[in-house]
VOGU-3710 file (C-alpha; in Angstrom, 3 decimals, decimal comma):
1> xxxxxxxxxx> -22,973/-27,306/-29,938  -19,421/-25,753/-29,888  -19,480/-23,061/-27,054  -19,389/-19,393/-28,505  -16,001/-17,750/-27,428  -16,647/-14,312/-25,833  -15,418/-11,453/-28,171  -12,709/-9,085/-26,533  -15,554/-6,458/-26,096  -17,588/-9,098/-23,998
11> xxxxxxxxxx> -14,506/-9,898/-21,639  -13,573/-6,383/-21,419  -17,373/-5,611/-20,309  -17,424/-8,279/-17,825  -13,872/-6,808/-16,023  -15,739/-3,707/-15,289  -12,476/-1,967/-15,798  -11,716/1,715/-17,420  -14,657/3,676/-18,541  -17,148/1,120/-16,751
21> xxxxxxxxxx> -19,999/2,899/-14,605  -19,688/0,282/-12,085  -21,533/0,835/-8,977  -19,663/2,039/-5,813  -18,945/-1,312/-3,609  -18,692/0,930/-0,312  -22,201/1,920/-0,896  -23,536/-1,155/0,323  -22,260/-1,051/4,147  -22,543/2,856/3,873
31> xxxxxxxxxx> -26,276/2,539/3,299  -26,685/-0,202/6,208  -25,156/2,055/8,571  -22,047/-0,276/9,116  -19,540/2,357/8,113  -16,774/2,428/10,865  -16,010/5,909/12,162  -13,553/7,375/14,439  -16,548/7,791/17,150  -17,316/4,245/16,597
41> xxxxxxxxxx> -14,226/2,835/17,974  -14,496/1,602/21,592  -11,711/0,282/23,693  -11,621/-1,121/27,059  -10,789/1,344/29,781  -11,158/4,332/27,022  -11,064/7,881/28,537  -12,124/10,753/26,928  -10,717/14,512/26,233  -12,447/17,836/25,721
51> xxxxxxxxxx> -10,899/21,131/25,488  -10,973/24,543/27,205  -11,172/26,991/24,814  -10,474/30,728/24,719  -13,539/32,843/24,533  -11,034/35,757/23,435  -9,370/36,784/20,053  -6,348/37,844/21,901  -5,522/37,916/25,516  -2,733/37,044/27,727
61> xxxxxxxxxx> -3,243/34,018/30,013  -2,548/35,235/33,589  -3,382/32,044/35,356  -5,166/28,721/34,936  -7,001/27,032/37,859  -8,060/23,544/37,433  -8,621/22,494/41,160  -12,456/22,475/40,755  -12,622/20,446/37,491  -10,162/17,896/38,898
71> xxxxxxxxxx> -12,751/17,349/41,777  -15,579/16,368/39,075  -16,131/12,665/39,628  -14,446/10,572/36,575  -12,122/13,400/35,514  -8,486/12,080/35,385  -6,347/14,767/34,314  -6,293/18,829/33,282  -3,361/19,188/30,910  -2,166/22,858/30,288
81> xxxxxxxxxx> 1,010/24,046/28,262  3,041/24,067/31,567  2,234/20,252/31,570  3,693/19,872/28,083  6,552/22,177/28,335  8,931/19,603/29,925  8,391/17,052/27,171  8,752/19,522/24,358  5,333/19,321/23,236  3,783/22,358/24,026
91> xxxxxxxxxx> 4,492/23,636/20,537  4,230/21,545/17,370  5,436/22,371/13,746  3,130/23,278/11,139  2,836/21,898/7,760  3,924/25,421/6,462  7,260/25,299/7,999  5,831/27,682/11,082  5,351/26,454/14,604  1,892/26,444/16,498
101> xxxxxxxxxx> 0,861/26,079/20,402  -0,643/23,033/21,243  -2,065/24,707/24,298  -1,788/27,955/25,116  1,645/29,110/25,895  1,186/32,738/27,731  -1,346/33,966/25,320  -4,137/32,949/22,937  -4,198/34,404/19,225  -7,867/33,405/18,278
111> xxxxxxxxxx> -11,161/32,823/19,529  -11,644/29,013/20,183  -8,202/28,452/20,705  -7,022/25,433/22,841  -6,387/26,053/26,603  -6,434/23,069/28,496  -7,279/19,311/27,808  -9,496/17,766/30,412  -9,459/13,921/30,672  -12,098/11,874/31,891
121> xxxxxxxxxx> -14,077/8,489/31,965  -16,843/9,808/29,981  -17,769/12,837/27,799  -20,026/14,452/29,985  -17,801/14,466/32,993  -15,024/15,946/30,682  -17,453/18,636/29,609  -18,617/19,438/33,033  -14,951/19,786/34,226  -14,282/22,190/31,187
131> xxxxxxxxxx> -16,804/24,430/32,637  -15,037/24,502/35,985  -11,853/25,479/34,642  -11,140/29,079/35,790  -8,846/31,079/33,317  -7,780/34,504/33,973  -7,528/36,632/30,818  -6,045/40,062/30,192  -7,586/41,285/27,019  -5,332/42,489/24,267
141> xxxxxxxxxx> -5,879/44,649/21,297  -7,537/42,698/18,400  -6,492/42,846/14,578  -8,805/40,979/12,105  -7,777/42,994/9,118  -4,646/41,675/7,339  -4,191/45,319/5,856  -4,347/46,623/9,534  -2,212/44,005/10,770  0,808/45,301/8,600
151> xxxxxxxxxx> 0,215/48,755/9,849  3,388/50,187/11,944  1,346/50,359/15,050  -0,209/47,123/14,786  -0,112/44,886/17,893  2,432/42,340/17,914  0,732/39,018/17,393  3,318/36,239/17,642  5,621/37,481/20,118  7,915/34,326/20,284
161> xxxxxxxxxx> 9,232/35,315/16,518  8,689/39,144/16,896  12,209/39,984/16,138  12,699/37,391/13,720  13,902/38,894/10,122  13,583/35,657/8,364  10,770/33,176/8,329  10,321/29,584/6,637  9,849/31,295/3,195  12,232/34,168/3,233
171> xxxxxxxxxx> 12,351/37,625/4,508  9,716/39,254/6,901  9,257/43,051/6,709  6,867/43,336/9,517  6,119/41,729/13,014  2,844/40,471/11,772  4,392/39,616/8,181  4,785/35,844/7,436  6,227/35,698/3,904  6,337/37,600/0,668
181> xxxxxxxxxx> 6,275/34,827/-2,339  6,812/36,350/-6,159  6,681/34,734/-9,404  7,049/35,961/-12,852  8,815/38,943/-14,221  7,629/42,117/-12,604  9,485/44,792/-14,660  8,126/43,426/-17,882  4,533/43,261/-16,369  4,576/46,787/-15,377
191> xxxxxxxxxx> 5,879/47,984/-18,692  3,097/46,115/-20,528  0,712/47,734/-18,345  2,200/51,256/-18,627  1,979/50,873/-22,468  -1,405/48,943/-22,848  -4,220/50,142/-24,801  -6,399/49,206/-22,003  -5,881/48,498/-18,369  -8,528/46,609/-16,065
201> xxxxxxxxxx> -8,094/46,628/-12,480  -10,159/45,137/-9,622  -9,844/44,314/-5,709  -11,312/40,863/-5,362  -11,633/39,306/-2,080  -12,259/35,609/-1,868  -13,759/35,321/1,604  -12,727/32,931/4,402  -15,131/29,884/4,266  -14,685/26,160/5,879
211> xxxxxxxxxx> -14,841/22,832/4,559  -17,223/21,767/7,258  -17,165/17,930/6,480  -20,246/15,743/7,715  -17,833/14,166/10,382  -15,794/16,643/12,387  -12,023/15,949/13,509  -11,483/13,414/15,881  -8,948/10,403/17,252  -8,459/7,699/19,239
221> xxxxxxxxxx> -4,836/7,129/20,890  -3,800/4,320/22,364  -0,264/3,780/23,836  0,681/-0,052/24,995  3,595/0,530/27,551  4,372/-3,086/27,559  5,577/-3,269/23,792  6,134/0,491/23,498  3,734/0,987/20,365  1,583/3,870/19,982
231> xxxxxxxxxx> -1,685/3,010/17,610  -3,871/6,264/16,632  -7,251/6,217/14,608  -8,088/9,447/13,428  -9,616/11,450/10,786  -6,359/11,516/8,690  -6,092/12,453/4,870  -2,421/11,484/5,064  -1,976/8,826/7,676  1,944/8,257/6,496
241> xxxxxxxxxx> 2,458/11,826/7,008  0,957/12,001/10,486  2,952/9,014/11,568  6,145/10,828/10,604  5,034/14,242/12,046  4,039/12,009/15,235  7,351/10,471/15,473  9,301/13,631/14,980  6,790/15,235/17,855  7,110/12,575/20,490
251> xxxxxxxxxx> 10,398/11,021/19,969  8,758/7,949/19,506  10,569/5,505/16,843  8,319/5,481/13,610  8,163/1,608/13,470  6,372/1,826/16,839  3,680/3,952/15,612  0,583/2,955/13,968  -1,710/5,190/12,245  -5,123/4,203/11,161
261> xxxxxxxxxx> -7,578/5,983/9,204  -10,928/4,159/9,241  -13,742/5,350/7,338  -13,779/9,063/7,035  -17,234/11,443/6,657  -15,889/13,941/4,302  -12,582/15,621/4,447  -12,387/18,136/1,638  -8,917/19,289/3,090  -10,067/19,723/6,550
271> xxxxxxxxxx> -8,337/16,604/7,509  -4,791/17,045/6,230  -3,314/18,833/9,055  -2,225/17,776/12,491  -4,512/19,458/15,423  -3,845/20,100/19,007  -6,421/17,136/19,597  -4,080/14,702/18,213  -1,278/15,641/20,363  -2,968/15,805/23,291
281> xxxxxxxxxx> -4,902/12,521/22,989  -1,591/10,872/22,412  -0,076/12,785/25,460  -2,803/11,834/27,778  -2,567/8,371/26,516  1,064/8,197/27,350  0,633/9,351/30,929  -2,579/7,245/31,737  -1,597/4,214/30,010  -5,027/4,033/28,499
291> xxxxxxxxxx> -6,956/4,775/25,176  -8,033/8,397/24,814  -10,577/9,680/22,367  -11,330/13,118/21,473  -13,759/14,224/18,951  -14,868/17,731/18,608  -18,170/19,375/18,276  -19,534/21,225/15,211  -18,859/24,516/16,669  -15,365/23,852/17,525
301> xxxxxxxxxx> -15,012/22,548/14,089  -15,835/25,828/12,613  -14,190/27,874/15,003  -10,848/26,302/15,181  -9,935/23,612/12,698  -8,641/24,672/9,365  -10,141/27,347/7,254  -10,023/27,998/3,790  -9,427/31,246/1,200  -9,428/34,636/3,032
311> xxxxxxxxxx> -7,420/36,137/0,098  -7,501/39,988/-0,939  -6,462/39,634/-4,611  -5,476/43,101/-6,496  -5,644/42,505/-10,164  -4,609/44,185/-13,156  -4,914/42,959/-16,991  -3,618/44,436/-19,713  -5,223/44,155/-23,065  -5,210/45,771/-27,067
321> xxxxxxxxxx> -8,405/47,446/-28,244  -9,680/44,397/-29,747  -9,278/42,318/-26,523  -5,880/40,326/-27,099  -4,677/40,079/-23,390  -0,955/41,116/-23,105  -0,265/40,893/-19,486  -1,363/40,092/-15,801  -0,444/41,502/-12,377  -1,547/40,426/-9,394
331> xxxxxxxxxx> -0,710/41,359/-5,521  -2,483/39,178/-2,769  -2,822/39,704/0,957  -3,163/36,549/2,395  -4,850/36,101/5,681  -3,535/32,934/7,558  -4,473/33,674/11,190  -2,647/33,396/14,427  -0,502/30,396/12,841  0,727/29,788/9,387
341> xxxxxxxxxx> -0,735/26,140/9,188  -1,365/26,069/5,395  -1,288/22,638/3,900  0,896/23,735/0,901  3,677/21,947/-0,630  7,090/23,214/1,091  8,459/25,422/-1,631  4,902/26,993/-2,523  3,732/29,107/0,294  0,704/30,309/-1,646
351> xxxxxxxxxx> 0,261/26,939/-3,007  -0,327/26,826/-6,841  -1,937/30,163/-6,975  0,525/31,005/-9,804  -1,745/28,834/-12,025  -3,600/32,316/-11,884  -3,061/32,992/-15,700  -5,891/30,359/-16,049  -6,609/29,075/-19,760  -5,263/32,041/-21,498
361> xxxxxxxxxx> -2,209/32,763/-23,486  -0,791/35,473/-21,350  2,976/36,473/-22,555  3,645/38,140/-19,427  2,676/38,126/-15,691  3,629/38,862/-12,231  2,445/37,548/-8,967  3,286/38,423/-5,556  1,468/37,120/-2,157  2,101/38,652/1,137
371> xxxxxxxxxx> 1,201/35,995/3,986  -0,232/37,869/7,106  -0,982/36,883/10,952  -4,263/38,116/12,258  -6,363/37,094/15,276  -8,324/34,416/13,551  -7,896/30,619/13,369  -5,093/29,446/11,437  -5,347/26,613/8,502  -5,404/27,897/4,650
381> xxxxxxxxxx> -6,347/24,215/3,539  -7,064/23,494/-0,166  -11,313/23,362/0,405  -11,887/20,886/-2,405  -9,145/22,410/-4,478  -5,570/22,013/-5,310  -3,490/24,266/-2,864  -5,089/27,777/-3,672  -6,141/26,819/-7,349  -9,797/28,036/-6,607
391> xxxxxxxxxx> -8,270/31,384/-5,702  -6,475/31,919/-8,809  -9,490/30,692/-11,039  -11,627/33,014/-9,329  -9,387/35,753/-9,550  -8,647/35,236/-13,333  -12,213/34,730/-14,475  -13,431/37,618/-12,507  -10,595/39,707/-14,098  -11,929/38,420/-17,689
401> xxxxxxxxxx> -15,403/39,643/-16,826  -14,242/43,129/-15,543  -11,877/43,281/-18,805  -15,016/42,198/-21,190  -17,058/45,231/-19,661  -14,237/47,607/-20,013  -13,552/46,946/-23,490  -17,175/46,374/-24,349  -16,619/42,997/-25,922  -18,687/39,441/-25,659
411> xxxxxxxxxx> -16,964/37,686/-22,630  -17,528/34,358/-24,296  -15,377/35,880/-27,043  -12,824/37,447/-25,386  -12,437/34,131/-23,499  -12,088/32,366/-27,065  -9,755/34,821/-28,451  -7,217/34,494/-25,731  -7,244/30,485/-25,258  -4,163/28,642/-25,413
421> xxxxxxxxxx> -4,370/26,696/-28,556  -4,327/23,070/-29,055  -1,318/23,079/-31,129  0,641/25,101/-28,329  0,718/22,199/-25,888  2,505/21,309/-23,977  2,456/24,763/-22,972  4,775/26,727/-20,559  2,917/29,677/-18,922  4,408/33,047/-17,855
431> xxxxxxxxxx> 4,303/31,879/-14,056  6,319/29,026/-14,673  3,990/25,731/-15,416  4,219/23,404/-18,075  0,379/22,698/-19,122  0,342/19,193/-20,214  -2,302/18,956/-22,798  -5,816/20,727/-23,436  -8,150/21,604/-26,245  -9,967/24,511/-24,809
441> xxxxxxxxxx> -11,601/25,621/-28,242  -13,246/22,468/-28,730  -14,921/22,409/-25,049  -15,667/25,897/-25,209  -17,707/25,808/-28,354  -19,527/22,579/-27,551  -20,448/24,249/-23,882  -21,865/27,213/-25,627  -23,590/25,212/-28,258  -25,285/22,902/-25,559
451> xxxxxxxxxx> -26,796/25,974/-23,498  -27,755/28,071/-26,721  -25,602/30,764/-25,924  -26,583/33,615/-28,488  -30,294/32,649/-27,460  -29,595/33,343/-23,785  -27,903/36,653/-24,461  -31,040/37,774/-26,666  -33,393/36,826/-23,645  -31,464/38,811/-21,312
461> xxxxxxxxxx> -31,147/42,048/-23,207  -35,167/41,391/-23,625  -35,309/40,788/-19,997  -33,573/44,252/-18,984  -35,963/46,287/-21,525  -39,164/44,734/-20,105  -37,489/45,406/-16,333  -37,014/49,088/-17,414  -40,773/49,149/-18,566  -41,531/48,019/-15,296
471> xxxxxxxxxx> -43,028/44,381/-16,591  -40,631/42,566/-14,355  -38,799/42,987/-11,154  -36,417/40,145/-12,016  -33,027/40,405/-13,994  -31,396/37,536/-15,707  -27,634/36,630/-15,499  -25,531/34,359/-17,830  -22,293/33,338/-16,144  -19,427/31,734/-17,695
481> xxxxxxxxxx> -16,325/30,123/-16,674  -13,605/28,491/-18,261  -10,715/27,169/-15,964  -7,551/24,787/-15,946  -6,693/23,325/-12,658  -3,452/21,666/-11,724  -3,700/18,621/-9,808  -1,503/15,722/-8,958  0,813/16,668/-6,331  3,517/15,960/-7,198
491> xxxxxxxxxx> 6,803/15,653/-8,654  9,613/14,908/-5,725  11,534/17,800/-7,577  9,370/20,303/-6,654  6,599/19,340/-4,258  7,409/18,139/-0,555  5,752/18,458/2,560  8,079/18,893/5,684  10,587/17,285/3,320  8,396/14,330/2,315
501> xxxxxxxxxx> 8,210/13,981/-1,360  4,488/13,764/-2,581  5,160/10,493/-4,568  2,292/7,722/-3,870  2,375/4,194/-4,063  0,514/0,716/-4,706  1,227/-3,005/-3,621  -0,492/-5,624/-5,380  -0,852/-9,379/-4,304  -2,294/-11,797/-6,896
511> xxxxxxxxxx> -3,835/-14,791/-4,891  -3,514/-18,345/-6,259  -7,131/-18,326/-7,201  -7,084/-15,407/-9,403  -8,790/-12,807/-7,149  -6,041/-10,069/-6,076  -5,785/-7,271/-3,228  -4,158/-3,702/-3,732  -3,066/-1,567/-0,928  -2,445/2,150/-1,511
521> xxxxxxxxxx> -0,949/4,980/0,117  -4,036/7,182/-0,362  -7,235/7,274/1,865  -10,803/7,862/0,556  -13,271/10,272/2,451  -16,130/9,395/-0,150  -14,472/9,391/-3,423  -15,097/5,749/-4,406  -11,448/4,513/-4,151  -12,305/0,873/-3,515
531> xxxxxxxxxx> -14,596/0,950/-6,862  -12,275/3,094/-9,249  -8,627/1,874/-8,214  -10,113/-1,912/-8,875  -11,391/-0,864/-12,100  -7,849/0,551/-13,161  -6,352/-2,696/-12,031  -9,209/-4,727/-13,974  -7,827/-3,118/-17,193  -4,253/-3,630/-16,313
541> xxxxxxxxxx> -4,170/-7,289/-15,319  -7,326/-8,860/-16,549  -9,092/-9,786/-13,213  -12,619/-8,583/-12,716  -12,842/-5,680/-10,608  -15,318/-7,491/-8,320  -12,527/-9,897/-7,469  -10,052/-7,278/-6,466  -10,061/-5,772/-2,892  -8,559/-2,177/-2,176
551> xxxxxxxxxx> -7,280/-1,200/1,144  -6,014/1,958/2,284  -5,267/3,920/5,434  -3,257/1,601/7,659  0,398/2,561/8,040  1,222/-0,932/9,107  0,017/-2,759/6,063  -0,070/0,090/3,050  3,156/1,305/1,547  4,198/4,728/2,080
561> xxxxxxxxxx> 1,994/7,393/0,303  1,262/11,062/0,925  -2,363/10,832/1,203  -5,420/11,857/-0,587  -6,354/15,676/-1,350  -5,853/18,134/-4,277  -7,418/15,532/-6,690  -3,821/13,643/-6,141  -5,161/10,237/-5,826  -5,912/9,459/-9,362
571> xxxxxxxxxx> -3,117/11,419/-11,074  -0,306/9,981/-8,358  -1,599/6,984/-6,608  -3,992/5,551/-9,753  -0,634/5,768/-11,638  1,184/3,940/-9,181  -1,572/1,444/-9,458  -1,493/1,143/-13,173  2,591/0,795/-13,151  2,181/-1,998/-10,284
581> xxxxxxxxxx> -0,176/-4,031/-12,287  2,001/-3,803/-15,305  4,718/-5,165/-13,472  2,200/-8,029/-12,490  1,505/-8,052/-16,109  5,285/-8,466/-17,439  5,606/-11,352/-14,892  2,542/-13,038/-15,887  3,785/-12,778/-19,599  7,064/-14,761/-18,856
591> xxxxxxxxxx> 4,695/-17,388/-16,778  2,194/-17,628/-19,663  4,869/-18,113/-22,273  6,386/-21,004/-19,869  2,837/-22,796/-20,037  2,264/-22,363/-23,653  5,737/-23,716/-24,519  6,696/-20,768/-26,473  8,834/-17,567/-26,165  8,073/-14,701/-24,487
601> xxxxxxxxxx> 7,985/-12,441/-27,192  5,795/-14,963/-28,884  2,802/-13,968/-26,749  0,761/-10,892/-26,423  -1,675/-9,337/-24,019  -5,459/-9,698/-25,181  -7,984/-7,911/-22,287  -7,657/-10,587/-19,843  -5,122/-13,187/-20,943  -2,004/-13,931/-23,022
611> xxxxxxxxxx> -2,352/-15,259/-26,371  0,119/-16,854/-28,677  0,664/-14,392/-31,572  -0,997/-15,797/-34,866  -2,852/-18,422/-32,881  -5,283/-16,501/-30,014  -7,095/-19,991/-29,679  -4,042/-20,840/-27,682  -4,054/-18,867/-24,485  -3,669/-18,625/-20,709
621> xxxxxxxxxx> -5,981/-16,446/-18,682  -4,667/-14,636/-15,715  -6,612/-16,891/-13,286  -4,767/-19,988/-14,769  -1,441/-17,547/-14,698  -1,978/-17,010/-11,149  -2,538/-20,682/-9,859  0,437/-21,844/-11,681  2,688/-18,884/-10,273  2,259/-20,481/-6,756
631> xxxxxxxxxx> 2,165/-24,378/-7,636  4,767/-24,796/-10,397  8,536/-24,365/-10,358  9,245/-22,199/-13,355  12,767/-21,835/-14,448  14,497/-18,678/-13,564  11,109/-17,138/-12,064  10,324/-16,766/-8,272  7,063/-18,208/-6,773  3,965/-15,874/-6,318
641> xxxxxxxxxx> 2,620/-13,041/-8,186  3,226/-9,458/-6,393  4,411/-6,053/-7,143  4,939/-2,519/-5,684  5,414/0,484/-7,434  6,276/4,206/-5,873  5,085/6,587/-8,549  6,947/9,955/-8,735  5,147/11,963/-11,626  7,258/13,662/-14,328
651> xxxxxxxxxx> 4,416/16,623/-14,156  1,302/17,764/-12,757  -1,840/17,022/-14,462  -4,166/20,055/-15,929  -7,842/19,077/-16,138  -9,897/22,000/-17,303  -13,675/22,667/-17,775  -16,599/25,006/-19,261  -19,157/26,059/-17,511  -22,422/27,772/-17,718
661> xxxxxxxxxx> -24,900/29,407/-15,359  -28,105/30,768/-15,761  -29,896/32,972/-13,083  -32,954/34,856/-12,251  -32,349/37,529/-9,405  -35,241/39,355/-7,817  -34,021/42,833/-7,186  -36,680/43,616/-4,488  -35,668/40,552/-2,032  -31,998/39,566/-3,336
671> xxxxxxxxxx> -33,157/36,207/-3,939  -31,223/34,188/-6,739  -32,901/31,288/-8,607  -30,251/29,080/-10,499  -32,688/28,277/-13,624  -29,738/26,276/-15,238  -26,065/25,035/-14,526  -24,213/23,312/-17,359  -20,896/21,704/-16,381  -18,347/20,198/-19,106
681> xxxxxxxxxx> -15,209/18,712/-17,618  -12,101/17,191/-19,155  -10,240/15,162/-16,968  -8,373/13,008/-19,376  -9,190/9,266/-19,449  -12,697/8,858/-17,521  -12,369/5,883/-15,118  -15,860/5,818/-14,116  -18,345/8,196/-15,383  -20,915/7,726/-12,784
691> xxxxxxxxxx> -18,442/8,258/-10,042  -17,375/11,384/-11,965  -20,810/12,854/-12,203  -20,966/12,248/-8,457  -17,956/14,191/-8,067  -18,957/16,857/-10,179  -22,520/17,093/-8,410  -20,881/17,278/-4,961  -18,168/19,910/-6,283  -20,783/22,099/-7,517
701> xxxxxxxxxx> -22,935/22,242/-4,454  -20,145/22,915/-2,380  -19,158/25,684/-4,897  -23,020/27,063/-4,735  -22,703/26,854/-1,049  -19,082/29,210/-1,073  -20,581/31,525/-3,635  -23,882/32,205/-2,283  -23,515/32,440/1,521  -20,774/29,983/2,880
711> xxxxxxxxxx> -18,488/32,309/5,005  -16,608/32,536/8,370  -17,021/36,024/9,529  -15,828/37,862/12,449  -16,539/40,956/14,164  -13,899/43,509/15,397  -13,274/41,782/18,607  -12,534/38,673/16,785  -15,624/36,763/17,680  -16,785/34,464/15,169
721> xxxxxxxxxx> -20,245/35,420/14,045  -20,874/32,141/11,851  -20,014/29,301/14,417  -22,932/26,977/14,085  -24,928/25,722/11,140  -27,571/28,428/11,712  -25,452/30,712/10,328  -23,092/28,723/8,285  -24,563/28,116/5,114  -24,650/23,930/3,999
731> xxxxxxxxxx> -27,260/23,580/1,124  -29,961/21,214/1,514  -31,762/19,515/-1,412  -34,162/22,748/-1,404  -31,322/24,849/-2,599  -29,366/22,677/-4,595  -30,268/23,113/-8,396  -30,431/20,378/-11,243  -26,825/20,073/-12,868  -26,078/19,123/-16,575
741> xxxxxxxxxx> -22,766/17,503/-16,890  -20,974/17,023/-20,015  -17,134/16,159/-21,112  -14,467/15,952/-23,766  -11,649/13,734/-23,231  -7,811/15,084/-23,527  -5,669/12,503/-22,021  -2,611/13,393/-20,281  0,376/12,544/-22,155  2,490/11,326/-19,416
751> xxxxxxxxxx> 0,114/9,464/-17,084  0,244/5,764/-17,585  -3,706/5,711/-18,254  -3,994/9,245/-19,336  -6,109/10,335/-16,205  -6,120/13,965/-14,891  -8,414/14,040/-11,802  -11,820/15,542/-11,367  -12,730/15,821/-7,708  -11,575/19,399/-7,231
761> xxxxxxxxxx> -12,586/20,844/-10,350  -16,397/21,610/-10,081  -15,418/23,704/-7,087  -12,652/25,488/-9,067  -14,669/26,147/-11,670  -18,014/26,426/-10,094  -17,663/29,387/-7,561  -16,837/31,900/-10,105  -19,437/30,441/-12,695  -21,954/31,277/-9,763
771> xxxxxxxxxx> -20,537/34,503/-8,762  -20,129/35,414/-12,634  -23,877/34,955/-12,908  -24,680/37,231/-10,134  -22,785/39,954/-11,310  -23,602/39,595/-14,783  -27,534/40,268/-14,079  -26,509/43,782/-13,076  -24,156/44,387/-15,896  -26,473/46,592/-18,045
781> xxxxxxxxxx> -26,946/49,064/-15,439  -23,275/49,901/-15,003  -22,243/47,493/-12,426  -18,794/45,495/-12,754  -17,741/43,525/-9,291  -19,247/42,816/-6,006  -17,754/40,496/-3,204  -18,806/37,063/-2,302  -20,676/35,615/-1,138  -24,012/36,522/-2,982
791> xxxxxxxxxx> -26,484/36,090/-0,200  -29,641/37,842/-0,155  -28,735/40,924/1,863  -25,495/41,250/-0,270  -27,241/40,959/-3,580  -30,174/43,054/-2,476  -27,620/45,828/-1,726  -26,526/45,641/-5,478  -29,663/46,877/-6,536  -30,221/49,143/-4,105
801> xxxxxx> -27,074/51,061/-4,725  -27,725/50,978/-8,331  -30,813/52,626/-7,854  -32,914/49,904/-8,877  -35,410/49,935/-5,846  -37,063/53,078/-7,307
//
């Protein structure tokens, strides 16, 4: 009996390529406890570092006495700024073009700032010695309010640059002012506002929060003085960039530095920047000649590593009487803490906040952002978002709600009326972005139909009447959000960090037996790169994904790349992977043609093989081609089957989504029960639907945390009030609702496989959706807007202020 030849569809299914819900290959070792994290690394003679941290938010360091600490058995050294100064390492550059103290140099600017670094033979000795370092502080006035920081008589925080009139991003107008960044046409926008039928105005605060990854930040530095090579294992989301920065700071030639990112227990932006712990560990290893490990504890992570958000956004939106938006005006006061250490592309000091026109066809807009120093920890990372896009989405989606209330128009219809139409793409926004593709009306109509929107509004109206009759104490809110994100940073023409263009890379090697290894310049922190990048390659080169190994995170083996954050892995490194695969396929085509004794143009690609045109029974599969590449002399073709691609995207990608949240709010307790959450995402080509769903669930849960209670709060003395997990809200399974996920597919026209990225989208869209739902519950009683987070106390307070407690 003749063997039945598999169909192309059957062969494609066997590859487990694009569109396959392939199980995550990483999970086997993680679920068996065989992950390899920084704190798992143990080297012979390894020492341990720990920090003396400031209890004050603003104080002068009068003196440091470390003699008692040095007497603790096992203590090897105690480093201070005075020890680092001769090496030029007491200050370090930040990703934002500012400079930051490594150890307190003369004063401290936030609670938890690093003052001294204790090195000992074990962590217990280091911790004991930290308690014995005596630091004499002279307290100084504290300012934690960015508006007060700009008052004429505000205390001078950054005395090192107090007289500088220019910063990294232009003129400074006050000793606590960092920059002013403007986009758009102010004159035209203010003219539209002055002539508009209706102007809605609101001050919207996106509170300071924190990524709080499961694994805190840490590193192991090992200097080999014999061969002059420095190796650093660390929680680095961008290992190549860290290597370059380490070389610039230390003076060690870059080829003598090896950065390794092992398994990372969550990043969410927290692990993009360079922290004093990294620098001190490296210095300590150079000085002692031994490996030095530093791993922060949870309180240190919440108190001193990079925060997110902290934006005060004054918005004005103009419209006609029938709801056509005519202009958007926004001024932001951005609290950057004691140093400007935001992880944003160089040319965008406020990140991509100028995506704040959102999904709407707004003809004219103006935006200004003022960065301000305060006595808080520095950072400003993209906590599961792409460079301030979450703040931008929150602004426009809250402003749409405020405008809908002022106009008396249904918020869903107001959005539909102002969406960018499908036939307008590619669309250039009033603030300069070129949206690559979109079909907003289709996605919106699908979302509203899926949740039964008209029925929800009718139920909400009935609930209000029941409440007024005293039949219930619970109100119902319907939260709506339609967002457009901008990800895939980015084109070298306008995106760099410290001068490093934000391209990415992939190197592929096909083995003689038909398996493959691909190395990338990214680093996974739970996104499933080993699974999905193999799927991209499977579809491109016809080798089953199970036969492809993905490696990342080692600067000695991976090609140079700018790392993983801001949903850039798939839009940039994924594109590099596809392009490298196509280089492989191009060479494979020539080999196949030689083996089949036909011209190159007479063979064509068919899933996992090259076939002779018109005679598909004559073919060469990729496994045969790979073996021939290594064991036959093919005229005009070099042996081997390898390729490298560095991908500089022509544009960002613009995923979008439509979210609906239904809540019940108990006015007497302030408790918010999330009855339903529906999330439709359009991320272009879907590589692995199962992983997409997991990414959406994770992002929505972080959005829930941020909207409903996750906050880094300070008192008037600069003390962190939410510095432990007893006070900082991390949702458990108890608080996390069931999510309904859905999708439309609008491929990116310029991406090799049409993918747009999805990891950040649910946080970008989820936060305003949760917030809109809570605010909407009180809309019938005259309420317009309340600041996040919407914890029980704040929600109870809304009801109290509206007189709903009777």
